[in-house]
C-alpha positions in Angstrom: -97.1 -52.4 -69.5 -98.7 -52.6 -66.2 -97.7 -50.8 -63.2 -98.8 -52.0 -59.7 -101.0 -49.7 -57.6 -99.3 -47.2 -55.4 -99.0 -48.1 -51.8 -99.4 -45.7 -48.9 -97.9 -46.6 -45.5 -100.0 -45.3 -42.5 -98.3 -45.3 -39.2 -100.1 -44.5 -35.9 -100.1 -46.1 -32.4 -103.9 -45.7 -32.3 -106.2 -48.0 -34.4 -108.8 -45.5 -34.6 -106.5 -43.0 -36.4 -105.5 -45.6 -39.0 -109.2 -46.3 -39.6 -109.7 -42.5 -40.2 -106.8 -42.3 -42.5 -108.0 -45.4 -44.4 -111.3 -43.4 -44.9 -109.9 -40.3 -46.1 -107.7 -42.1 -48.7 -110.6 -44.3 -49.8 -111.3 -43.8 -53.6 -107.8 -42.8 -54.4 -105.9 -45.5 -56.5 -104.0 -46.6 -53.8 -103.4 -49.7 -51.5 -103.0 -48.8 -47.8 -101.0 -50.6 -45.4 -101.6 -49.8 -41.7 -99.1 -50.5 -38.9 -99.0 -49.3 -35.2 -95.6 -48.8 -34.5 -92.2 -47.3 -35.9 -90.8 -51.0 -35.7 -93.6 -52.4 -37.8 -93.3 -49.4 -40.4 -89.5 -50.5 -40.8 -90.4 -54.0 -41.4 -93.1 -53.1 -44.0 -90.5 -50.9 -45.9 -88.3 -54.1 -46.1 -91.1 -55.8 -47.8 -92.7 -53.1 -50.3 -92.2 -50.1 -51.9 -94.4 -47.0 -51.0 -95.4 -43.8 -52.7 -95.7 -41.8 -49.5 -95.8 -42.4 -45.7 -98.1 -40.8 -43.2 -96.4 -41.0 -39.9 -97.4 -40.1 -36.5 -94.9 -37.9 -34.7 -95.8 -39.0 -31.2 -95.7 -42.7 -30.4 -94.4 -45.0 -27.8 -91.2 -46.7 -28.0 -90.0 -45.5 -31.3 -91.5 -42.0 -32.2 -92.1 -40.9 -35.7 -88.9 -38.8 -35.6 -86.9 -42.0 -34.8 -88.6 -43.9 -37.4 -88.3 -41.2 -40.1 -84.4 -41.2 -39.3 -84.1 -44.8 -40.0 -86.1 -44.6 -43.0 -83.9 -41.7 -44.4 -80.6 -43.6 -43.6 -81.6 -46.5 -45.7 -80.8 -46.3 -49.3 -83.7 -48.1 -50.6 -86.3 -45.9 -48.6 -84.5 -42.5 -48.4 -86.7 -41.3 -51.3 -90.0 -42.0 -49.8 -91.9 -38.6 -49.0 -93.0 -38.5 -45.4 -95.9 -36.5 -44.0 -95.9 -36.1 -40.3 -99.3 -36.2 -38.4 -99.4 -35.1 -35.0 -102.2 -34.4 -32.2 -99.8 -32.1 -30.5 -100.5 -28.4 -30.6 -98.3 -26.9 -33.5 -94.6 -26.4 -32.3 -92.1 -24.8 -34.6 -89.3 -26.7 -33.1 -90.8 -30.0 -33.6 -92.0 -29.1 -37.1 -88.5 -28.0 -37.9 -87.1 -31.2 -36.5 -89.5 -33.1 -38.8 -88.4 -31.2 -42.0 -84.6 -31.6 -41.0 -85.0 -35.2 -40.8 -86.5 -35.2 -44.5 -90.2 -34.9 -44.2 -92.2 -33.2 -46.8 -94.8 -31.9 -44.6 -95.7 -31.6 -40.7 -99.5 -31.4 -40.3 -101.1 -31.0 -36.9 -104.7 -32.5 -36.0 -107.4 -31.4 -36.4 -106.5 -31.1 -40.2 -108.8 -30.7 -43.4 -108.9 -34.2 -44.7 -109.4 -32.9 -48.3 -106.1 -31.3 -48.1 -104.4 -34.4 -46.8 -106.0 -36.3 -49.6 -104.7 -34.0 -52.1 -101.3 -33.9 -50.9 -101.3 -37.9 -51.0 -102.7 -38.0 -54.4 -99.9 -35.7 -55.7 -97.2 -38.2 -54.5 -99.0 -41.1 -55.6 -99.2 -39.5 -59.2 -95.4 -38.8 -58.9 -94.8 -42.5 -57.8 -97.1 -43.9 -60.6 -95.3 -41.7 -63.4 -91.8 -42.7 -62.0 -93.1 -46.5 -62.2 -94.4 -46.0 -65.7 -91.1 -44.6 -66.9 -89.1 -47.4 -65.2 -91.2 -50.0 -66.9 -90.9 -48.2 -70.4 -87.0 -48.0 -69.9 -86.9 -51.7 -69.0 -88.9 -52.5 -72.1 -86.7 -50.5 -74.3 -83.6 -52.4 -72.9 -85.2 -55.5 -73.7 -85.8 -54.3 -77.4 -82.2 -53.1 -77.7 -81.3 -56.7 -76.5 -83.4 -58.0 -79.4 -82.0 -55.7 -82.0 -78.4 -56.7 -81.0 -79.2 -60.5 -81.2 -80.9 -59.7 -84.7 -77.7 -57.9 -86.0 -75.6 -60.7 -84.7 -77.6 -63.3 -86.7 -77.2 -61.0 -89.7 -73.6 -60.6 -89.2 -72.9 -64.4 -88.9 -71.5 -66.3 -91.6 -73.6 -67.4 -93.2 -76.2 -64.4 -92.3 -79.7 -65.8 -91.2 -82.0 -63.2 -92.1 -85.1 -65.3 -91.6 -84.2 -65.9 -87.9 -83.4 -62.1 -87.4 -86.8 -61.0 -89.0 -88.7 -63.6 -86.8 -86.8 -62.3 -83.7 -87.7 -58.7 -84.4 -91.3 -59.4 -85.3 -91.9 -61.5 -82.3 -90.3 -58.8 -80.0 -92.4 -56.0 -81.6 -95.5 -58.0 -81.5 -95.2 -58.7 -78.1 -94.2 -55.1 -77.0 -97.2 -53.6 -79.0 -100.0 -56.2 -77.5 -102.8 -54.2 -75.9 -102.9 -54.5 -72.0 
């Protein structure tokens, strides 16, 4: 059972902020995807699954709040945690707006990079565990299908125990292979 590495979507209209975020997350078991607009973020979310989104609150054209609203309206993406990042001075109304949309955090710059890194690591770990559980469930469903087919071979007239045993042996051998 192999699980793809978690992806983190970085959204900021300033390239230097994206480079800084990539540096902060370096060494974590993640693949970062950087985009410079809300529109590009929404396009990326159609292509990939992400463990967490780091989203600049203040961007031209489509700001972070509007982007987050679109993200939370889509069935496929509404569960993705969003951490807002902003260079604006802390404003309780803006923070509340972010939380109201569904963000898990609202962080003002400058921030402690180790705190952000730790928060991202928690969401990456949760995403990885969920992906592992989903892969195990799929594997169990496949084994259940094999068992049903083997039982059908045993219930057939005439019964075919050799074919049933081969089917079960092949299924358990392939599911127990080291990765």
